[in-house]
C-alpha positions in Angstrom: 0.0 0.0 0.1 1.4 3.4 -1.2 2.1 5.9 1.7 1.0 9.6 1.9 2.5 12.5 3.8 1.2 16.0 4.4 3.4 19.2 4.9 1.7 22.3 5.8 3.6 25.6 6.1 3.1 28.6 8.1 1.2 31.5 7.2 -1.0 33.0 9.9 -5.0 33.5 8.8 -3.7 32.6 5.4 -4.0 29.2 6.7 -7.5 29.1 5.5 -5.9 28.5 2.0 -4.7 25.2 3.3 -8.1 24.3 4.7 -9.7 24.8 1.1 -7.0 23.0 -0.6 -7.9 20.4 1.7 -11.4 20.2 1.4 -10.8 19.6 -2.6 -8.4 16.8 -1.9 -10.8 15.3 0.4 -13.7 15.5 -2.0 -11.5 13.9 -4.8 -9.8 11.1 -2.7 -10.9 8.3 -4.6 -8.5 9.6 -7.3 -5.6 10.0 -5.0 -5.7 7.1 -2.6 -9.2 5.1 -3.4 -8.0 2.4 -0.7 -7.9 4.8 2.1 -10.0 6.8 4.0 -10.3 10.5 2.9 -7.5 12.7 4.1 -5.6 9.7 5.8 -2.2 10.4 5.9 0.8 8.5 7.6 2.7 11.4 8.3 1.4 14.9 8.9 3.9 17.8 9.7 3.4 21.5 10.3 4.9 24.5 11.6 2.9 27.8 12.8 -0.7 27.7 11.4 0.1 24.5 9.5 0.7 22.8 13.0 -2.9 23.7 13.9 -4.6 22.5 10.8 -2.2 19.5 10.7 -3.2 18.6 14.1 -6.9 18.6 13.1 -6.2 16.5 10.3 -4.1 14.0 12.4 -7.0 13.9 15.0 -9.5 13.4 12.1 -11.5 16.2 12.8 -11.5 17.8 9.5 -14.9 18.9 10.0 -14.2 20.7 13.1 -11.2 22.4 11.5 -13.7 23.7 8.9 -15.7 25.0 11.6 -13.0 26.6 13.4 -12.1 28.6 10.2 -15.9 29.3 9.9 -16.0 30.9 13.2 -12.9 32.9 12.2 -15.0 34.4 9.4 -17.8 35.0 11.4 -16.1 36.5 14.7 -12.9 37.7 13.5 -9.1 37.3 15.0 -10.5 37.4 18.2 -11.3 33.7 17.6 -7.5 33.3 18.0 -6.1 36.2 19.6 -6.7 39.5 21.4 -4.5 42.7 21.5 -4.6 46.3 23.1 -2.0 47.2 20.1 -3.7 45.6 16.9 -7.0 46.9 16.1 -9.4 43.6 16.0 -12.3 45.1 15.4 -12.5 45.3 11.7 -15.3 45.8 9.5 -16.6 41.8 9.3 -17.7 42.4 5.3 -14.4 44.0 4.2 -13.0 41.7 1.5 -9.3 43.1 2.5 -9.0 44.4 6.0 -5.6 46.3 6.6 -3.9 45.6 9.8 -4.3 48.6 12.1 -2.3 49.6 14.7 -3.9 51.3 17.7 -2.8 53.0 21.0 -4.9 54.6 23.6 -4.2 55.7 27.3 -6.0 53.2 28.8 -3.8 50.9 27.2 -0.7 52.8 28.2 -1.9 52.7 31.8 -2.1 48.9 31.9 0.9 48.3 30.4 2.9 51.1 31.9 1.6 51.6 35.2 4.5 53.1 37.0 5.6 55.3 34.0 2.2 56.7 33.6 1.6 57.3 37.2 1.8 61.3 37.9 3.2 61.6 34.5 2.9 65.4 33.9 4.3 66.3 37.1 7.5 63.6 36.6 7.9 64.9 33.1 8.3 68.3 34.3 10.4 67.7 37.4 11.8 64.2 37.1 12.5 63.3 33.8 15.5 60.9 34.6 13.2 59.0 36.9 10.5 58.6 34.3 12.9 57.5 31.7 14.4 54.6 34.0 10.7 53.4 34.8 9.8 53.6 31.2 13.0 51.4 30.7 12.3 48.8 33.4 9.0 48.4 32.3 9.4 48.3 28.4 12.0 45.4 29.6 9.2 43.4 30.3 7.2 43.7 27.1 7.5 40.7 25.3 4.4 40.8 22.8 1.9 43.1 21.2 -0.9 40.3 21.3 -2.4 37.7 23.5 -3.2 34.1 22.0 -4.9 32.9 25.2 -8.2 32.2 22.9 -6.1 29.8 20.7 -4.4 28.2 23.8 -7.7 27.2 25.3 -9.0 25.5 22.0 -5.4 23.6 21.9 -5.7 22.4 25.3 -9.5 21.0 24.5 -8.1 19.6 21.2 -4.9 18.2 21.9 -5.0 14.6 23.0 -2.3 12.3 22.1 -4.2 9.2 22.5 -6.9 10.5 19.8 -4.0 10.3 17.1 -4.1 6.7 15.5 -2.4 5.6 12.6 -0.7 8.8 12.1 2.7 10.4 12.9 1.8 14.2 13.7 4.9 16.5 13.8 4.8 20.2 15.0 8.1 22.3 15.1 9.2 25.2 17.0 12.3 27.0 18.0 13.8 27.5 21.5 15.2 30.9 22.0 17.5 29.8 24.7 19.5 27.3 22.8 18.6 28.4 18.8 17.7 25.1 18.0 14.6 23.8 15.8 12.5 20.7 17.5 10.6 18.5 15.5 8.5 16.3 17.7 5.5 13.9 17.4 2.7 13.4 19.7 4.4 10.7 21.4 7.4 12.8 22.2 5.4 14.9 24.7 4.9 14.0 28.3 1.3 15.1 28.8 -1.6 16.3 26.9 -1.0 19.6 28.1 2.6 19.8 26.9 1.4 18.4 23.8 -0.9 21.4 23.4 2.0 23.8 24.7 4.0 22.6 21.9 1.6 23.1 19.1 1.0 26.6 20.7 4.6 27.2 20.6 4.6 26.2 17.0 2.2 29.0 16.2 3.5 31.7 18.4 5.2 34.3 15.9 8.0 36.5 17.6 7.1 39.7 18.7 3.1 39.3 17.8 2.8 36.5 20.8 4.8 35.6 23.9 7.3 32.7 23.8 5.9 29.7 25.4 7.9 29.1 28.6 8.7 25.5 28.4 7.3 21.9 27.5 8.0 18.7 29.1 9.4 16.1 26.3 11.4 12.5 26.0 14.3 15.0 24.9 14.2 17.4 27.8 12.4 20.6 28.5 13.3 23.2 25.9 12.4 26.7 26.8 11.2 30.1 25.5 9.8 28.5 22.4 8.3 30.5 19.3 7.2 29.7 15.8 9.0 26.8 13.9 8.4 28.8 10.7 11.6 31.2 11.6 13.8 28.2 11.0 11.7 25.6 9.1 8.8 27.4 7.2 8.0 24.0 5.2 9.1 21.0 7.4 9.8 18.9 4.3 13.1 17.7 6.5 11.0 16.5 9.3 8.9 14.4 7.1 12.0 13.0 5.3 13.5 12.2 8.5 10.5 10.4 9.7 9.9 8.4 6.4 14.1 7.4 6.7 13.2 6.0 10.1 10.1 3.9 8.3 11.4 0.6 7.2 8.4 -0.3 5.1 9.4 -0.3 1.4 6.6 1.2 -0.1 6.7 4.4 -1.9 5.6 8.0 -0.4 3.7 10.5 -2.0 4.4 13.8 -0.2 1.6 16.8 -0.5 2.7 19.8 0.4 0.3 23.0 0.7 2.2 26.2 1.4 0.5 29.7 2.1 3.0 31.4 0.4 3.7 31.6 -3.7 7.5 31.5 -2.8 7.9 35.1 -4.2 8.4 38.4 -2.6 6.3 41.0 -4.5 6.9 44.9 -4.3 5.0 46.8 -1.9 5.1 50.4 -0.7 6.1 50.4 2.9 6.5 54.1 3.8 3.4 54.4 5.5 3.4 51.1 7.2 3.0 50.8 11.0 5.2 48.8 13.3 3.1 45.5 13.3 3.2 45.8 9.3 6.8 46.1 9.5 7.5 43.4 11.7 5.6 41.0 9.4 6.7 41.9 6.2 10.4 41.3 7.7 9.7 38.1 9.4 6.9 36.4 7.2 7.0 37.9 3.9 10.8 37.9 3.4 12.7 35.9 5.9 10.1 33.1 5.8 9.4 33.2 2.2 13.2 32.8 1.6 13.5 29.8 4.0 10.6 28.2 1.8 12.1 28.9 -1.4 15.6 27.3 -0.4 13.7 24.4 1.4 11.5 23.4 -1.6 14.2 24.0 -4.3 17.0 21.7 -2.5 14.2 19.1 -2.4 13.1 19.2 -5.7 16.7 19.6 -7.1 17.5 16.5 -5.3 14.5 14.6 -6.6 15.0 15.6 -10.1 18.5 14.5 -9.9 18.2 11.5 -8.4 15.4 10.5 -10.9 17.7 11.2 -14.1 20.3 9.3 -12.0 18.1 6.2 -11.6 16.9 6.1 -15.1 20.5 5.9 -16.5 21.7 3.5 -13.5 18.7 1.8 -12.2 20.7 -0.6 -10.1 22.8 1.9 -8.3 22.3 3.7 -4.9 22.8 7.3 -4.4 23.6 9.0 -0.9 23.8 12.2 0.5 26.7 13.9 2.7 26.6 13.5 6.4 27.9 16.8 8.1 28.6 15.0 11.5 30.9 12.1 10.3 32.0 13.8 7.0 31.4 10.8 5.1 28.3 8.9 3.4 24.9 9.7 5.0 21.5 8.4 3.9 20.6 6.4 0.7 18.5 8.8 -1.2 15.0 8.0 -2.5 12.7 9.6 -4.8 9.4 11.2 -3.5 6.3 11.8 -5.5 5.6 15.3 -4.7 2.6 17.7 -5.1 3.0 21.1 -4.1 0.0 23.6 -4.0 0.6 26.9 -3.4 -1.4 30.5 -4.0 -0.6 33.1 -6.5 1.5 35.8 -5.5 0.4 38.5 -3.0 -3.6 38.0 -3.3 -4.2 36.4 0.4 -4.3 39.5 2.3 -2.3 40.2 5.4 -1.1 37.6 7.7 -3.0 38.6 10.7 -6.5 39.5 9.4 -9.8 37.8 8.8 -13.1 38.7 7.7 -15.8 36.6 6.1 -15.1 37.7 2.7 -11.4 37.3 2.9 -11.7 33.6 4.8 -13.9 32.5 2.1 -11.7 33.9 -0.6 -8.7 31.9 0.7 -10.9 28.8 1.2 -12.0 29.2 -2.6 -8.5 29.9 -3.8 -6.9 26.9 -2.0 -9.5 24.8 -3.8 -9.1 26.4 -7.2 -5.3 25.7 -6.8 -5.6 22.3 -5.3 -8.0 21.4 -8.6 -5.2 22.4 -10.9 -2.4 20.9 -9.2 -4.1 17.5 -8.8 -5.4 17.6 -12.3 -1.9 18.2 -13.9 -0.2 15.6 -11.3 -2.8 12.8 -12.4 -2.1 13.5 -16.0 1.5 12.9 -15.7 2.5 9.6 -17.2 5.1 7.3 -15.9 5.9 6.0 -12.0 7.7 9.3 -10.8 5.7 12.6 -10.6 6.8 16.2 -9.3 4.2 19.0 -9.6 4.5 22.6 -8.5 1.4 24.5 -9.0 
């Protein structure tokens, strides 16, 4: 029986695109793997929003995943996060809401109580004291938004024992040691740790506070943030998991990415601090990581296909940096990459009914194109990027 792996990249509220693509794949599953239940994957790996979407797929709760995104469309981003600095009360009928920064006196008093106490008198008579107090309070400032609503959902959903016949891997980065951790559901000590691991995978730096730590079979990594800053498309996690699998069956890897892999030109002269941070982190840095990840995978796959065609009885190995010698035997993977057209899914942290529905519809449309192209290819080895 052929095996299938699913890779879901990061992308904030653009993650609705992945759900739309998965809807189409689910409805056409008899064309993909008629011998398997719809959306049954042997491995599911995700970072950031891909970790959230992937968790629901691994739990076989796709209908609940669709409902979650419908709740976001109906009630807005407050289903996932709240903020004193980001305007979350956007027009629910706006087809392309803009991420807006907000600041009022009540917020300043709540966040900087010592600084704002007797502010006028201190500004006139004791400016040095005012600056010292502000510096001390600003030092404790870790994020501009609060993802408690998402945390509550994950605490309810993330149950290790409910994931059957699937390896679910989520990725996060420790700010303490700088390492990227890719863990499956059984690597966590408890369901609460599992929920916090998925939460850490979605915690974009600056936007949300790092997760303090989670107890795992590999220790207790601390100060955890979005795995997308190191591995936006966790292909390596899936390939490492496949290498551990001694099964001889061929794998098809389905990759659903929330970015086109291209950074488009945009005027940033009048953008706010949140938009600048997201542009630098998500649109530029993460897109570049994705480009390198996907290109390296497809390059090796293509080279291996040519090598096997000319020398079918020979094996090819990669390089092991740790030993300085021969590494793992290379294996060709059928690959289906589904991604959006350039720069049309809106801001990463915005949502409205029309925008979510557009992202879902675009995901379906791109999945339809990609799947039809993939299935119409002849021969045993197939690589499709749409």
